[in-house]
C-alpha positions as CSV (number, residue, x, y, z in Angstrom):
1,M,99.5,37.7,-7.6
2,E,96.2,37.0,-9.9
3,P,96.8,37.8,-13.3
4,F,94.7,40.5,-15.2
5,T,91.9,38.5,-17.4
6,S,88.6,39.1,-19.2
7,F,87.1,38.1,-16.0
8,T,89.0,40.5,-13.7
9,L,87.8,43.0,-16.1
10,A,83.9,42.0,-16.1
11,R,84.0,42.3,-12.1
12,A,85.9,45.4,-12.0
13,L,83.1,46.9,-14.6
14,H,80.1,44.8,-12.6
15,I,81.1,46.7,-9.4
16,F,81.7,50.2,-11.4
17,A,78.1,50.0,-12.9
18,I,76.6,48.9,-9.9
19,V,78.4,51.6,-7.7
20,L,77.3,54.2,-10.5
21,W,73.8,52.9,-10.5
22,I,72.9,52.3,-6.8
23,G,75.1,55.3,-5.5
24,G,73.0,57.4,-7.9
25,V,69.6,55.6,-6.7
26,A,71.1,56.9,-3.3
27,F,71.5,60.0,-4.0
28,V,68.0,60.4,-5.6
29,T,66.4,59.2,-2.6
30,L,68.4,60.6,-0.1
31,I,69.3,64.0,-1.4
32,L,67.5,64.6,-4.4
33,I,63.7,64.0,-3.9
34,P,64.0,65.3,0.0
35,S,65.3,68.6,-1.0
36,L,62.7,68.7,-4.0
37,K,60.1,68.3,-1.5
38,Q,60.8,71.7,0.2
39,I,60.6,73.3,-3.2
40,P,57.0,75.4,-2.7
41,D,56.3,75.9,-6.5
42,I,55.0,72.7,-7.9
43,N,55.7,73.8,-11.2
44,N,59.6,74.4,-10.4
45,R,59.8,71.1,-8.5
46,L,58.3,68.9,-11.0
47,A,60.6,70.6,-13.8
48,L,63.7,70.2,-11.9
49,F,63.0,66.8,-11.0
50,E,62.4,66.0,-14.5
51,K,65.7,67.6,-15.7
52,L,67.4,65.9,-13.0
53,E,65.9,62.3,-12.8
54,G,66.0,62.3,-16.8
55,K,69.5,62.6,-16.9
56,F,70.0,60.2,-14.3
57,A,67.9,57.7,-16.1
58,I,70.2,57.7,-19.2
59,Q,73.0,56.7,-16.6
60,A,70.8,53.9,-15.1
61,R,69.8,52.8,-18.3
62,F,73.7,52.5,-19.5
63,T,74.7,51.0,-16.1
64,T,71.8,48.4,-15.9
65,I,72.9,47.2,-19.1
66,L,76.6,46.8,-18.3
67,T,75.5,45.2,-15.2
68,F,73.4,42.8,-17.0
69,I,76.2,42.0,-19.5
70,T,78.9,41.2,-16.9
71,G,77.0,39.3,-14.7
72,I,75.9,36.9,-17.4
73,Y,79.6,36.8,-18.2
74,M,80.6,36.3,-15.0
75,I,77.9,33.5,-14.1
76,E,78.9,31.7,-17.4
77,V,82.9,31.9,-16.8
78,M,82.5,30.5,-13.5
79,G,79.6,28.1,-14.7
80,I,77.8,28.9,-11.4
81,W,74.0,28.6,-13.2
82,G,73.1,25.8,-10.9
83,R,73.3,28.8,-7.3
84,F,69.9,29.7,-8.7
85,L,68.6,26.4,-7.5
86,Q,70.4,26.5,-4.0
87,P,68.7,28.5,-1.1
88,E,71.8,29.7,0.1
89,F,72.7,31.9,-2.8
90,W,69.6,33.8,-2.2
91,W,71.4,36.8,-2.5
92,M,71.9,36.0,-6.3
93,H,68.2,35.7,-6.6
94,L,67.8,38.8,-5.3
95,M,70.5,40.3,-7.3
96,V,68.4,39.5,-10.6
97,L,65.1,40.8,-9.1
98,V,66.2,44.3,-8.2
99,W,68.1,44.5,-11.8
100,F,64.8,43.2,-13.3
101,A,62.6,45.9,-11.4
102,F,65.1,48.7,-12.2
103,T,65.1,47.5,-15.9
104,L,61.1,47.3,-16.0
105,V,60.9,51.1,-14.6
106,L,63.5,52.2,-16.6
107,F,62.9,50.5,-19.9
108,V,59.2,49.9,-20.0
109,F,56.9,51.8,-17.2
110,E,59.0,55.0,-17.6
111,P,59.0,55.6,-20.8
112,W,55.6,53.9,-22.0
113,F,53.3,55.6,-18.9
114,L,55.0,56.3,-15.7
115,H,56.3,59.2,-16.8
116,A,53.2,60.9,-18.2
117,W,51.3,59.4,-15.0
118,F,53.6,60.6,-12.7
119,R,53.7,64.4,-14.2
120,K,49.7,64.4,-14.3
121,Q,49.6,63.0,-10.4
122,A,52.3,65.8,-9.3
123,L,50.2,68.5,-11.3
124,I,46.8,67.1,-9.2
125,D,48.3,66.4,-6.1
126,S,52.3,67.1,-5.6
127,K,53.1,66.7,-2.2
128,K,51.3,63.1,-2.1
129,T,52.6,62.4,-5.5
130,F,56.3,63.2,-4.2
131,K,55.6,61.5,-1.0
132,R,54.9,58.4,-2.9
133,L,57.8,58.6,-5.2
134,H,59.9,59.1,-2.0
135,I,58.5,56.2,-0.8
136,M,59.3,54.1,-3.4
137,H,62.8,54.9,-4.1
138,I,63.4,54.1,-0.1
139,V,62.0,50.8,-0.7
140,L,64.0,50.0,-3.7
141,L,67.2,51.5,-2.1
142,S,66.7,49.4,1.3
143,V,66.1,46.2,-1.3
144,S,69.5,47.1,-3.2
145,L,71.6,48.0,-0.3
146,I,70.5,44.5,1.5
147,T,71.4,43.0,-2.1
148,I,74.7,44.3,-2.1
149,L,75.3,43.5,1.6
150,G,74.2,40.2,1.1
151,A,76.1,39.7,-2.6
152,M,79.8,40.9,-1.1
153,L,79.6,38.6,2.3
154,G,78.3,36.1,-0.2
155,A,80.8,36.1,-2.6
156,H,83.4,36.2,0.0
157,G,82.2,32.6,1.3
158,F,79.7,33.8,4.0
159,R,76.7,31.2,4.0
160,F,73.5,32.5,5.9
């Protein structure tokens, strides 16, 4: 049996953070946005979205930071920086890309301009704006799930 180590803790925290983060994205994409699109009053729709998405954004910021810290730690401990130069570890590149995309949205785009832009667009044409939001979330969730599947297969020795 493998002894409990800081690496074991880092791996567990890494997976924990990803489950909360991408699981939340799945909830927003598959449940929240479709439900909100059915609310006829655009002001109620927008207010509820901002309230719920705002609370999830706090969780997502925390979990993306935890994912980064534990990911860097594991790469360093394993000494696997060179894998980023090997195409068969494409899933590691995709993990970084997904993390970077979400980090830009959560820490840069959303607070600096995306929140205000989305609010303005939703008041002009709520149906179109929520449709765009939904498509964006579907793309991000799809890429995230492909990344998770590839990472789990790759981490357990499967080579594509």
